[in-house]
C-alpha angles and dihedrals in degrees: 000000000000112000119212124193106213112202108191130136096199103092095205092049091046090053091047092052089049092051094046096045096045090048086056091053101261125130114230134210116192130218121177098204142007095268092053090048092054091047091050090047093048092051090063088203092119102028098196121215091213138009125219105203128196118201112212107059137136123259095014126014126222096262092053092045092047091053091052095045092049090049087057093046120001091194093065113128109228127180111195115215116192144141087213104087090178088081095051096097091046091051093047092047089054090057107262111158097224141004115214118190117223129264098050137157120261089237090056093053093049090047092051092048091049092047093050092047092046092050089055092050090052090050091050092049093051094054 
């Protein structure tokens, strides 16, 4: 089962992501801010297949958390979710796989997750 680390400080939105993703057959791991996301990632207990990263969060924002996670494992698949399109180029330059502007449709999020996961499978097959 595909594990997704959901990094979102808005409790209602985090619960909504969990509901949507688990309905689609994904397993979710929750982090309420960037620091917690890095800590979860470092623990390697959950080993997520993909990370959904918010930007504006307390303690550590999405850009900072993304940098740290990619320093731990540069192959990590991160989809950045933010209403702040001014950070899109920064997120892409760090190595995130996709930037999705909030608000978005549920179908769009599932499609982007599936595309990022499929791209990785194609890369693995071709090696």
